[in-house]
Each structure stands twice: as structure tokens, then as C-alpha cells.
C-alpha positions as CSV (number, residue, x, y, z in Angstrom):
1,M,100.3,-62.2,-93.1
2,A,100.1,-59.8,-90.2
3,R,97.4,-57.2,-89.7
4,K,98.5,-53.7,-90.2
5,S,97.5,-51.5,-87.7
6,Y,96.7,-48.2,-89.6
7,K,96.6,-45.3,-87.6
8,V,94.9,-41.8,-88.0
9,T,97.3,-38.6,-87.4
10,L,95.8,-35.7,-85.6
11,P,96.0,-32.5,-86.9
12,G,98.2,-29.9,-86.0
13,S,101.9,-30.5,-84.6
14,I,102.9,-32.4,-81.0
15,Y,106.1,-31.1,-79.8
16,Q,108.2,-31.7,-76.2
17,R,109.2,-28.5,-74.9
18,N,111.1,-28.9,-71.5
19,K,110.6,-32.6,-71.4
20,R,106.7,-32.2,-71.6
21,W,104.4,-32.7,-74.3
22,R,102.6,-30.3,-75.7
23,W,100.2,-30.1,-78.7
24,R,99.4,-27.4,-81.2
25,V,96.6,-27.1,-82.9
26,R,93.2,-25.3,-84.6
27,L,90.5,-27.7,-82.1
28,P,87.2,-27.9,-84.2
29,G,84.9,-24.9,-83.4
30,E,87.9,-22.6,-82.7
31,N,89.2,-19.8,-84.6
32,R,92.5,-19.8,-84.2
33,V,95.7,-22.0,-83.5
34,K,96.0,-22.7,-80.1
35,V,98.9,-24.1,-78.0
36,R,97.7,-26.8,-75.3
37,A,99.6,-28.6,-72.6
38,L,99.1,-32.6,-72.9
39,K,98.2,-32.8,-69.2
40,P,96.6,-36.0,-67.6
41,K,93.8,-35.9,-65.4
42,G,94.3,-34.2,-61.8
43,S,97.9,-33.3,-62.9
44,R,99.5,-29.6,-62.5
45,F,102.0,-30.5,-65.2
46,A,102.1,-31.8,-69.3
47,T,103.2,-35.3,-69.1
48,G,106.7,-36.4,-70.3
49,D,105.3,-39.3,-72.1
50,F,104.6,-39.8,-75.8
51,E,101.7,-42.5,-76.1
52,E,99.9,-40.4,-73.0
53,A,100.5,-37.5,-75.0
54,Q,98.6,-39.3,-77.7
55,E,96.2,-40.4,-75.9
56,I,95.4,-37.1,-74.3
57,A,95.7,-35.4,-77.6
58,L,93.2,-37.7,-79.0
59,A,90.7,-37.3,-76.1
60,M,91.0,-33.3,-76.4
61,W,90.1,-34.1,-80.1
62,E,87.2,-36.4,-79.9
63,S,85.8,-33.6,-77.1
64,A,86.0,-31.2,-78.8
65,I,84.6,-32.7,-82.2
66,R,81.3,-34.0,-79.6
67,A,81.0,-30.2,-78.5
68,E,81.2,-28.7,-81.9
69,A,78.2,-31.6,-82.7
70,E,76.4,-30.8,-79.9
71,A,76.4,-27.0,-80.6
72,R,75.6,-27.5,-84.2
73,V,72.6,-29.8,-83.5
74,R,71.4,-27.4,-80.9
75,A,71.9,-24.1,-83.4
76,E,69.9,-26.3,-85.7
77,A,67.4,-26.9,-83.0
78,R,67.6,-22.9,-82.1
79,R,66.9,-22.8,-85.8
80,K,64.2,-25.2,-86.4
81,A,61.7,-24.0,-83.3
82,K,63.0,-20.7,-84.5
83,A,61.0,-21.5,-87.8
84,S,58.4,-23.6,-86.1
85,A,57.4,-20.5,-83.9
86,E,57.4,-18.3,-87.0
87,E,54.8,-20.9,-89.0
88,I,52.8,-21.2,-86.1
89,A,52.9,-17.8,-85.7
90,K,51.9,-17.1,-89.3
91,A,49.1,-19.7,-89.4
92,K,47.5,-18.1,-86.3
93,A,47.8,-15.1,-88.1
94,E,46.0,-16.5,-91.0
95,V,43.3,-18.3,-88.6
96,A,42.6,-15.2,-87.0
97,E,41.9,-13.1,-90.1
98,T,39.8,-16.3,-91.7
99,A,38.1,-16.1,-88.5
100,A,37.6,-12.7,-88.5
101,R,36.7,-12.3,-92.4
102,I,33.9,-15.0,-91.8
103,K,32.5,-13.1,-88.3
104,A,32.2,-10.1,-90.8
105,E,30.2,-12.0,-93.6
106,V,28.2,-13.7,-91.2
107,V,27.7,-10.7,-89.6
108,D,26.3,-8.7,-93.3
109,M,24.5,-11.9,-93.9
110,I,22.8,-11.5,-90.7
111,D,22.2,-7.7,-91.4
112,S,20.6,-8.4,-94.7
113,V,18.6,-10.7,-93.4
114,K,17.4,-9.1,-90.3
115,A,16.4,-5.9,-93.2
116,E,14.8,-8.6,-95.5
117,C,12.5,-10.0,-92.3
118,E,11.7,-6.3,-91.1
119,E,10.7,-5.0,-94.5
120,E,8.6,-8.2,-95.2
121,L,7.3,-7.4,-91.0
122,R,6.5,-4.3,-92.3
123,L,4.7,-5.3,-95.6
124,S,2.8,-7.5,-94.0
125,A,2.0,-5.6,-91.2
126,E,0.7,-2.5,-94.0
127,S,-1.7,-5.3,-95.5
128,V,-2.9,-6.6,-92.4
129,A,-3.8,-2.8,-91.8
130,R,-4.9,-2.1,-95.2
131,A,-7.5,-5.4,-95.3
132,Q,-8.7,-4.4,-91.5
133,E,-9.6,-0.8,-92.8
134,K,-11.1,-2.7,-95.4
135,A,-13.2,-4.7,-93.5
136,K,-14.1,-1.8,-91.7
137,V,-15.4,-0.1,-94.3
138,E,-17.4,-3.3,-95.5
139,S,-18.5,-3.7,-91.9
140,E,-19.5,0.0,-91.6
141,K,-21.2,-0.5,-95.4
142,R,-23.1,-3.8,-94.1
143,A,-24.5,-2.1,-90.8
144,R,-25.9,1.1,-93.2
145,I,-27.5,-1.4,-95.1
146,E,-29.2,-3.4,-92.8
147,V,-30.3,-0.7,-90.9
148,K,-32.4,0.8,-94.4
149,L,-33.5,-3.2,-94.8
150,N,-34.8,-3.1,-91.4
151,E,-36.3,0.7,-92.1
152,V,-38.0,-0.6,-95.1
153,L,-39.2,-4.0,-93.7
154,S,-41.0,-2.4,-90.8
155,G,-42.4,0.4,-92.6
156,S,-43.9,-1.7,-95.4
157,V,-46.2,-4.4,-94.1
158,R,-46.3,-7.6,-96.2
159,T,-49.5,-8.9,-98.0
160,A,-50.9,-11.8,-99.2
161,A,-53.9,-13.2,-100.6
162,C,-56.0,-15.4,-99.1
163,E,-56.2,-18.7,-100.4
164,C,-59.9,-19.7,-100.4
165,C,-61.6,-16.6,-101.0
166,G,-59.0,-15.3,-102.9
167,R,-59.0,-11.3,-101.5
168,Q,-56.5,-9.3,-102.1
169,E,-54.3,-7.7,-99.4
170,V,-54.8,-9.4,-95.9
171,T,-51.7,-8.7,-94.0
172,G,-48.9,-11.5,-93.6
173,N,-49.7,-12.0,-89.8
174,E,-53.4,-12.1,-90.4
175,L,-53.2,-15.4,-92.5
176,A,-53.4,-18.8,-90.8
177,K,-52.1,-22.1,-92.4
178,I,-54.5,-25.0,-91.9
179,D,-53.6,-28.9,-92.1
180,S,-54.0,-28.6,-95.4
181,G,-51.3,-26.4,-95.9
182,Q,-53.5,-23.4,-97.1
183,M,-53.4,-20.5,-95.9
184,L,-56.5,-18.3,-95.0
185,C,-58.3,-14.9,-93.8
186,P,-59.4,-14.7,-91.0
187,D,-63.5,-14.5,-92.3
188,C,-62.7,-17.7,-94.1
189,L,-60.9,-19.2,-90.9
190,K,-63.7,-18.4,-88.9
191,A,-66.6,-19.6,-91.4
192,L,-64.1,-23.3,-91.8
193,R,-65.1,-23.4,-87.8
194,G,-68.6,-22.7,-87.7
């Protein structure tokens, strides 16, 4: 069985005018129908050979399809780039907003902790001042008591009894302690020593 060759027909119409081939078609990416002379590369005039005209038309069609596809790809790339740029700008704005919010929260937290610390410091300073005042009052009171005690002690003379003769009201300075541990008045001490 012989192989059949299937040919795809090009859109539009190829026609001959003055023995030169022309193609009336709307190529992909164009808005209106246009007549094109089917010129080989490097030639100033359209070809007179139908087979060559078909090859030129097919090359023009492929070139137009390729150009349209590239234009679509570029447009899609621009659209994606614009969408990406918008997303990036939105993300940057969200990050900046979040950072500003967190910064404000941290500043508020620092201010509240600082206020609490200052209040505690003020209260502790007041407590220290009260304690110092109380200690000053107590030390003054103690000093007055010691002065009174010294006055009392210096104004009164201690007296004791002699453990030998039993004489009363012998001053504490006059009593002497002997080896046995007894306290003797000067008279008894004189008599003991002979």
C-alpha cells in the first residue's frame, strides 16, 4: 500500500497576479487581512513558481506563529513579573507593618517595666530613708540613755559588805580579793597581813 502524504493547507488564498504569486491572509497577531508578495530571500520581486510560493508562505506562517508565541510568552512573563513585584511589595509592606507593631509593643513593654522599676526604686529609697531615720532616732535615744546611765553610775558609789568582818557600806574600790576569793575591807586585809 502506498503512503499517502497529507498536506496541511494554509489559511487565506494564494493567487497569481502578473505571473507573480501573492498571498491574501491575516497572519497570527494581526488584526486585518493583508496581501503579501511571496518573495524569495534576496529577491526584489515575488516568485513565479507555485511550489516555491507555497514554501515561502509556509515560512511566513511559521515565522508569524513563532513571533506571536514569543509575544505571548513575553506578555505572560511581564504579567508574572508584575504579579511577583506586587506580591513582593505586599510582603514588604506586611513585614514593615509587623516590625513596626512589634517595635511599638516592645517599646510599650520597656516603658511599663521601666515605670515599675522606678516605682520599686522610689519605694525602696523611701524605705531606706525611713529605716535610716528610725536608726538615727534609736541611736539618739540610746545615746541619751547612755548619758543618763553614765551620770547615774558616776554619781552613785557602789557599796558592798566585807566578807570577813561583815561591815556594810564599804565602797567597791576599797574591797580587795584574796587567794581564797573572799572580798575583804582594808582593815581586815591589814589585820590578815599582820
